[in-house]
C-alpha positions as CSV (number, residue, x, y, z in Angstrom):
1,M,-73.0,32.9,-40.4
2,P,-74.2,34.1,-37.0
3,T,-76.6,31.8,-35.1
4,K,-80.1,32.9,-34.2
5,K,-80.6,34.4,-30.7
6,Q,-82.6,32.1,-28.5
7,T,-85.5,33.7,-26.6
8,G,-85.5,31.3,-23.7
9,S,-83.6,28.6,-21.9
10,R,-84.2,24.9,-22.3
11,R,-83.6,24.6,-18.5
12,G,-86.3,27.0,-17.4
13,G,-86.6,30.7,-17.3
14,G,-84.7,32.7,-19.9
15,S,-82.6,35.8,-19.3
16,K,-83.3,39.2,-20.6
17,R,-80.9,38.5,-23.5
18,D,-79.4,35.2,-24.2
19,V,-75.8,35.1,-25.5
20,R,-75.4,33.8,-29.0
21,R,-72.6,31.3,-29.6
22,D,-70.7,33.7,-32.0
23,E,-70.8,36.4,-29.3
24,F,-69.4,34.1,-26.7
25,T,-66.6,33.0,-29.1
26,K,-65.7,36.7,-29.8
27,V,-65.5,37.4,-26.1
28,T,-63.3,34.3,-25.4
29,N,-61.1,35.1,-28.4
30,T,-60.7,38.7,-27.3
31,L,-59.8,37.6,-23.7
32,K,-57.1,35.3,-25.1
33,T,-55.7,38.0,-27.4
34,V,-55.4,40.6,-24.6
35,N,-54.3,38.0,-22.1
36,V,-57.0,38.6,-19.5
37,T,-57.9,35.9,-17.1
38,R,-61.5,34.9,-16.4
39,E,-61.2,36.2,-12.9
40,E,-59.9,39.6,-14.1
41,F,-62.7,39.8,-16.7
42,I,-65.4,38.9,-14.1
43,Q,-64.0,41.5,-11.7
44,A,-64.0,44.2,-14.4
45,M,-67.5,43.3,-15.4
46,N,-68.7,43.6,-11.8
47,E,-67.0,47.0,-11.5
48,I,-68.7,48.1,-14.7
49,R,-72.1,47.0,-13.5
50,E,-71.6,48.8,-10.2
51,N,-70.5,52.0,-12.1
52,V,-73.6,51.7,-14.3
53,R,-75.8,51.3,-11.2
54,Q,-74.3,54.4,-9.6
55,L,-74.8,56.4,-12.8
56,E,-78.4,55.3,-12.9
57,I,-78.8,56.6,-9.4
58,Q,-77.2,59.9,-10.3
59,F,-79.4,60.3,-13.4
60,R,-82.5,59.7,-11.3
61,R,-81.3,62.4,-8.8
62,I,-80.6,64.8,-11.6
63,A,-84.0,64.2,-13.1
64,Q,-85.7,64.8,-9.7
65,I,-83.7,68.0,-9.2
66,Q,-84.7,69.2,-12.7
67,A,-88.4,68.4,-11.8
68,D,-88.1,70.4,-8.6
69,V,-86.5,73.4,-10.4
70,D,-89.3,73.3,-13.0
71,A,-91.9,73.3,-10.2
72,I,-90.2,76.2,-8.5
73,K,-90.0,78.2,-11.7
74,T,-93.8,77.6,-12.2
75,A,-94.5,78.7,-8.7
76,L,-92.4,81.8,-9.0
77,K,-94.2,82.8,-12.2
78,K,-97.5,82.5,-10.5
79,L,-96.3,84.5,-7.5
80,T,-94.8,87.3,-9.6
81,G,-97.7,87.4,-12.1
82,G,-95.4,86.5,-14.9
């Protein structure tokens, strides 16, 4: 039976999402199964985090471009009387 997720740390400030013991066990068992070292796992996770960060930046840029396009469309409608 899964353990309950804790909402804080006993040592001070909690993280956004504490890891449950069964989640930790699943990860360590998977790493053993696929023969990945801790260092390789950490490197992969860091690369994934960086890729997510870059995607967030790109999505913000796309959203700004879309907002600019919408503003231009509205201005064009006003200028053309449409």
